[in-house]
TIBAGU-247886 format. One record per residue (C-alpha): x, y, z; residue number from 1; residue in three letters. Coordinates in nm, 2 decimals. Layout:
       xx       yy       zz   seq   type
        X        Y        Z   NUM    ALA
...
REM end
This chain:
       xx       yy       zz   seq   type
     6.45     6.92     8.78     1    MET
     6.50     7.15     8.48     2    PRO
     6.85     7.21     8.36     3    ALA
     6.79     7.58     8.33     4    ASP
     6.72     7.75     8.67     5    LEU
     6.56     8.09     8.67     6    ASP
     6.79     8.33     8.86     7    LEU
     6.50     8.55     8.99     8    THR
     6.32     8.25     9.14     9    ARG
     6.65     8.13     9.30    10    LEU
     6.70     8.47     9.44    11    ARG
     6.35     8.46     9.59    12    VAL
     6.41     8.12     9.75    13    LEU
     6.74     8.23     9.89    14    ALA
     6.57     8.54    10.04    15    ALA
     6.30     8.33    10.20    16    VAL
     6.57     8.10    10.35    17    ALA
     6.75     8.40    10.50    18    ARG
     6.45     8.59    10.63    19    THR
     6.22     8.30    10.73    20    GLY
     5.90     8.43    10.57    21    SER
     5.75     8.53    10.24    22    VAL
     5.66     8.87    10.37    23    THR
     6.02     8.95    10.49    24    SER
     6.16     8.82    10.17    25    ALA
     5.93     9.04     9.96    26    ALA
     6.03     9.34    10.18    27    ARG
     6.41     9.26    10.14    28    THR
     6.38     9.22     9.76    29    LEU
     6.14     9.51     9.70    30    GLY
     5.88     9.28     9.55    31    TYR
     5.51     9.26     9.61    32    ALA
     5.42     8.96     9.83    33    GLN
     5.20     8.79     9.56    34    PRO
     5.49     8.81     9.32    35    SER
     5.72     8.63     9.57    36    VAL
     5.45     8.36     9.62    37    SER
     5.41     8.32     9.24    38    HIS
     5.79     8.27     9.19    39    HIS
     5.80     8.01     9.47    40    LEU
     5.50     7.83     9.33    41    SER
     5.66     7.82     8.98    42    ARG
     5.99     7.70     9.12    43    LEU
     5.82     7.42     9.32    44    GLU
     5.63     7.32     9.00    45    SER
     5.95     7.30     8.80    46    GLU
     6.14     7.12     9.07    47    ALA
     5.86     6.86     9.10    48    GLY
     5.91     6.84     9.48    49    ILE
     5.78     7.06     9.77    50    PRO
     6.03     7.32     9.87    51    LEU
     5.83     7.49    10.15    52    LEU
     5.59     7.39    10.41    53    GLN
     5.37     7.60    10.64    54    ARG
     5.50     7.67    10.99    55    ALA
     5.24     7.87    11.18    56    GLY
     5.22     8.21    11.01    57    ARG
     5.55     8.16    10.83    58    GLY
     5.71     7.89    10.62    59    VAL
     5.98     7.64    10.67    60    ARG
     6.20     7.50    10.40    61    LEU
     6.18     7.13    10.33    62    THR
     6.50     6.92    10.29    63    GLU
     6.48     6.98     9.92    64    ALA
     6.41     7.35     9.97    65    GLY
     6.72     7.39    10.20    66    ARG
     6.94     7.20     9.95    67    LEU
     6.83     7.42     9.67    68    LEU
     6.85     7.74     9.87    69    ALA
     7.21     7.66     9.97    70    ASP
     7.30     7.60     9.61    71    ARG
     7.11     7.91     9.51    72    ALA
     7.34     8.12     9.74    73    GLU
     7.65     7.97     9.57    74    GLU
     7.51     8.03     9.22    75    ILE
     7.40     8.38     9.29    76    LEU
     7.73     8.47     9.45    77    ALA
     7.91     8.35     9.14    78    ARG
     7.67     8.53     8.90    79    VAL
     7.70     8.86     9.10    80    ASP
     8.08     8.82     9.11    81    GLY
     8.09     8.77     8.73    82    ALA
     7.87     9.08     8.69    83    ALA
     8.12     9.29     8.90    84    ARG
     8.41     9.16     8.70    85    GLU
     8.24     9.24     8.38    86    LEU
     8.16     9.59     8.51    87    GLU
     8.53     9.64     8.61    88    ALA
     8.64     9.51     8.26    89    LEU
     8.40     9.75     8.09    90    ALA
     8.54    10.03     8.30    91    GLU
     8.89     9.94     8.19    92    MET
     8.80     9.92     7.83    93    ARG
     8.62    10.25     7.83    94    ALA
     8.82    10.42     8.10    95    GLY
     9.13    10.64     8.11    96    ARG
     9.46    10.61     8.30    97    ALA
     9.64    10.94     8.35    98    ARG
    10.02    10.91     8.40    99    LEU
    10.29    11.16     8.49   100    ALA
    10.64    11.05     8.41   101    ALA
    10.99    11.19     8.37   102    PHE
    11.14    11.24     8.02   103    PRO
    11.37    10.94     7.99   104    SER
    11.08    10.71     8.10   105    ALA
    10.85    10.88     7.85   106    LEU
    11.10    10.79     7.58   107    ALA
    11.15    10.43     7.68   108    THR
    10.93    10.24     7.93   109    ILE
    10.61    10.43     7.88   110    VAL
    10.57    10.39     7.50   111    PRO
    10.62    10.01     7.53   112    ALA
    10.38     9.98     7.82   113    ALA
    10.11    10.20     7.64   114    VAL
    10.15     9.99     7.32   115    ALA
    10.09     9.67     7.52   116    ASN
     9.80     9.82     7.69   117    LEU
     9.65     9.93     7.36   118    ARG
     9.68     9.58     7.22   119    ASP
     9.51     9.42     7.52   120    ASP
     9.25     9.69     7.60   121    LEU
     9.20     9.91     7.29   122    PRO
     8.92    10.11     7.45   123    GLY
     9.13    10.23     7.74   124    LEU
     9.28    10.57     7.69   125    ALA
     9.60    10.69     7.84   126    VAL
     9.70    11.05     7.89   127    SER
    10.06    11.15     7.96   128    LEU
    10.21    11.44     8.15   129    LEU
    10.59    11.51     8.15   130    GLU
    10.70    11.58     8.50   131    ALA
    11.01    11.53     8.72   132    GLU
    10.94    11.33     9.04   133    PRO
    10.84    11.62     9.27   134    PRO
    10.61    11.77     9.01   135    GLU
    10.46    11.43     8.93   136    ALA
    10.38    11.37     9.30   137    VAL
    10.22    11.71     9.32   138    ASP
    10.00    11.62     9.02   139    ALA
     9.91    11.29     9.18   140    LEU
     9.81    11.47     9.51   141    ARG
     9.61    11.73     9.31   142    ALA
     9.41    11.45     9.14   143    GLY
     9.55    11.55     8.79   144    LYS
     9.69    11.21     8.73   145    VAL
     9.62    10.86     8.85   146    ASP
     9.98    10.73     8.85   147    VAL
    10.31    10.91     8.91   148    ALA
    10.61    10.73     8.76   149    LEU
    10.91    10.86     8.97   150    VAL
    11.26    10.77     9.06   151    PHE
    11.51    10.80     9.35   152    GLU
    11.88    10.73     9.36   153    HIS
    11.99    10.47     9.60   154    THR
    12.31    10.37     9.78   155    ASP
    12.44    10.72     9.84   156    VAL
    12.29    10.95    10.11   157    ALA
    12.15    11.26     9.96   158    HIS
    11.83    11.46     9.94   159    THR
    11.55    11.21     9.84   160    ARG
    11.34    11.28     9.54   161    SER
    11.03    11.16     9.71   162    ILE
    10.94    11.27    10.06   163    GLU
    10.76    10.98    10.24   164    ASP
    10.68    10.68    10.03   165    LEU
    10.47    10.53    10.31   166    SER
    10.20    10.78    10.20   167    ARG
    10.16    10.61     9.86   168    PHE
    10.09    10.27     9.71   169    GLU
    10.43    10.18     9.56   170    VAL
    10.50     9.94     9.27   171    THR
    10.86     9.88     9.18   172    ASP
    10.91     9.91     8.80   173    VAL
    11.28     9.90     8.73   174    PHE
    11.62     9.92     8.91   175    ASP
    11.81    10.13     8.66   176    GLU
    12.19    10.13     8.65   177    PRO
    12.37    10.46     8.64   178    VAL
    12.65    10.48     8.38   179    HIS
    12.97    10.67     8.36   180    LEU
    13.00    10.84     8.02   181    VAL
    13.32    10.93     7.85   182    ARG
    13.42    11.03     7.50   183    SER
    13.57    10.76     7.27   184    VAL
    13.89    10.95     7.27   185    GLY
    13.93    10.93     7.65   186    ASP
    13.84    10.56     7.66   187    ALA
    14.08    10.27     7.67   188    PRO
    14.20    10.16     7.33   189    ALA
    14.03     9.82     7.36   190    ASP
    13.69     9.96     7.44   191    ALA
    13.44     9.78     7.21   192    ALA
    13.08     9.85     7.13   193    GLY
    13.08    10.18     7.32   194    GLY
    13.13     9.99     7.65   195    VAL
    13.43     9.98     7.88   196    CYS
    13.52     9.92     8.24   197    ASP
    13.48    10.24     8.45   198    PRO
    13.77    10.38     8.63   199    PRO
    13.74    10.48     8.99   200    GLY
    13.57    10.82     9.02   201    LEU
    13.87    10.94     9.22   202    ALA
    14.08    10.91     8.90   203    THR
    13.85    11.17     8.74   204    LEU
    13.89    11.43     9.02   205    ALA
    14.06    11.67     8.77   206    ASP
    13.81    11.62     8.49   207    ALA
    13.54    11.86     8.38   208    ASP
    13.19    11.73     8.46   209    TRP
    12.86    11.78     8.28   210    ILE
    12.57    11.77     8.53   211    ALA
    12.22    11.66     8.46   212    GLY
    11.89    11.73     8.63   213    CYS
    11.88    11.85     8.99   214    GLU
    11.83    11.50     9.14   215    ARG
    12.09    11.34     8.91   216    CYS
    12.33    11.62     8.99   217    ARG
    12.27    11.56     9.37   218    ALA
    12.36    11.20     9.31   219    ASP
    12.68    11.29     9.12   220    LEU
    12.79    11.53     9.39   221    LEU
    12.73    11.27     9.66   222    ALA
    12.92    11.00     9.48   223    ARG
    13.22    11.23     9.41   224    CYS
    13.22    11.34     9.77   225    ALA
    13.23    10.98     9.87   226    GLN
    13.53    10.94     9.64   227    ALA
    13.70    11.23     9.81   228    GLY
    13.66    11.53     9.58   229    PHE
    13.41    11.79     9.46   230    ALA
    13.35    11.77     9.08   231    PRO
    13.43    12.07     8.87   232    ARG
    13.09    12.13     8.70   233    ILE
    13.16    12.28     8.35   234    ALA
    12.81    12.25     8.20   235    PHE
    12.46    12.19     8.33   236    GLU
    12.18    12.06     8.12   237    THR
    11.87    11.84     8.16   238    ASP
    11.89    11.73     7.80   239    ASP
    12.04    11.38     7.79   240    TYR
    12.11    11.42     7.41   241    VAL
    12.31    11.74     7.48   242    ALA
    12.50    11.57     7.77   243    ILE
    12.62    11.29     7.54   244    GLN
    12.70    11.53     7.26   245    ALA
    12.91    11.74     7.50   246    LEU
    13.09    11.43     7.63   247    VAL
    13.15    11.31     7.27   248    ALA
    13.31    11.65     7.19   249    SER
    13.56    11.61     7.48   250    GLY
    13.40    11.89     7.69   251    ALA
    13.39    11.66     8.00   252    GLY
    13.26    11.34     8.15   253    VAL
    12.92    11.27     8.30   254    SER
    12.70    11.01     8.46   255    THR
    12.36    10.92     8.31   256    VAL
    12.09    10.67     8.39   257    PRO
    12.06    10.37     8.16   258    ALA
    11.72    10.47     8.02   259    LEU
    11.87    10.78     7.87   260    THR
    12.11    10.55     7.68   261    LEU
    11.82    10.34     7.56   262    ARG
    11.65    10.65     7.43   263    ALA
    11.96    10.79     7.26   264    HIS
    12.32    10.68     7.23   265    ARG
    12.58    10.91     7.07   266    ASP
    12.84    10.71     6.88   267    PRO
    13.11    10.93     7.02   268    GLY
    13.07    10.80     7.38   269    VAL
    13.16    10.49     7.57   270    VAL
    12.98    10.40     7.89   271    THR
    12.99    10.16     8.18   272    ALA
    12.76    10.11     8.48   273    PRO
    12.90    10.24     8.80   274    LEU
    12.91     9.97     9.07   275    PRO
    12.63    10.01     9.32   276    GLY
    12.48    10.31     9.14   277    ALA
    12.11    10.25     9.09   278    ILE
    11.81    10.46     9.02   279    ARG
    11.49    10.30     9.16   280    ARG
    11.19    10.36     8.93   281    ILE
    10.85    10.33     9.10   282    MET
    10.48    10.38     9.01   283    ALA
    10.29    10.56     9.28   284    LEU
     9.92    10.59     9.35   285    THR
     9.72    10.73     9.64   286    ILE
     9.53    10.43     9.78   287    GLY
     9.44    10.13     9.56   288    ALA
     9.48    10.21     9.19   289    PRO
     9.17    10.23     8.97   290    THR
     9.12     9.94     8.73   291    PRO
     9.27    10.13     8.43   292    PRO
     9.56    10.25     8.64   293    ALA
     9.62     9.90     8.77   294    ARG
     9.64     9.77     8.42   295    GLU
     9.88    10.04     8.32   296    LEU
    10.11     9.98     8.62   297    ILE
    10.11     9.61     8.55   298    ALA
    10.24     9.68     8.20   299    ARG
    10.50     9.93     8.32   300    LEU
    10.63     9.67     8.56   301    ALA
    10.64     9.41     8.28   302    ALA
    10.85     9.64     8.06   303    VAL
    11.08     9.71     8.35   304    GLY
    11.14     9.34     8.40   305    ARG
    11.22     9.30     8.03   306    ARG
    11.47     9.59     8.05   307    PHE
    11.63     9.43     8.36   308    ALA
    11.67     9.10     8.18   309    ASP
    11.81     9.27     7.87   310    GLU
    12.06     9.46     8.09   311    ASP
    12.17     9.14     8.26   312    GLN
    12.22     8.96     7.92   313    LEU
    12.43     9.26     7.80   314    ALA
    12.65     9.25     8.11   315    ASP
    12.70     8.88     8.06   316    GLU
    12.79     8.93     7.70   317    ASP
    13.04     9.20     7.80   318    GLN
    13.21     8.97     8.05   319    LEU
    13.23     8.69     7.80   320    ALA
    13.39     8.92     7.54   321    ALA
    13.64     9.05     7.80   322    ALA
    13.74     8.69     7.88   323    SER
REM end
């Protein structure tokens, strides 16, 4: 038996085994009947043992023919599977993943994920669209992007950023803490490294507040209501750099998600995570993601896990320093 088996002849033998005749095998494969007979004859010659025997007007496989046909099915299935995998890989390398994401993610998670993707699959292009969650979902529905990176606040009942998540394929990327932000001048004297324990929100009922984007402002209002007061909103801006600058100037206090502090930290502020205040960051697709989108989502999630680990280590270091 030769070490190298011709895949075309194996495919012919497998077709004969499935259909029970040379004529049916030729029809199934789209070959001329003489061509099928030729391939079978060559395969028998190479095997050095009969693979087929006449059975009326048809043929029947010998024991050796059945054995080789069974193995041929396995071999061909693996070869076909490898071809599909290579095709998918080629699609990823030459494809494009289109992502819509909100500003603080575009400044933190997304660049790291795109860099990792470029290292692994340099031929895969990524296009980016800046959009808050509702607009990102609209772009996903309209087919303008393949992935929508969105968030919703948890733990406090308020208007959801995303309507019905059951309509989407959801991949969790990062559970992001929400921080209280105060100026250095308003922080305890022992605050170190820009970090201090947060007071209860109720103790800030008389403070001026700086509100962020619509969804973050809704979360702030709900948390303050839970603490028994309505915050006095002195300034409103979606610019997280401006929020920190206003806080540093003594214009008020605010709450910001952790990613905004990764993107930019004003030296004039101190921060602390609010207990139980989390912003859940998710990657949404409609149906199963395309191969390029799947690769991008995997790297977004990997960066999210790294950020979570870093936050945990920072919290442990803070507790150790306090003790």
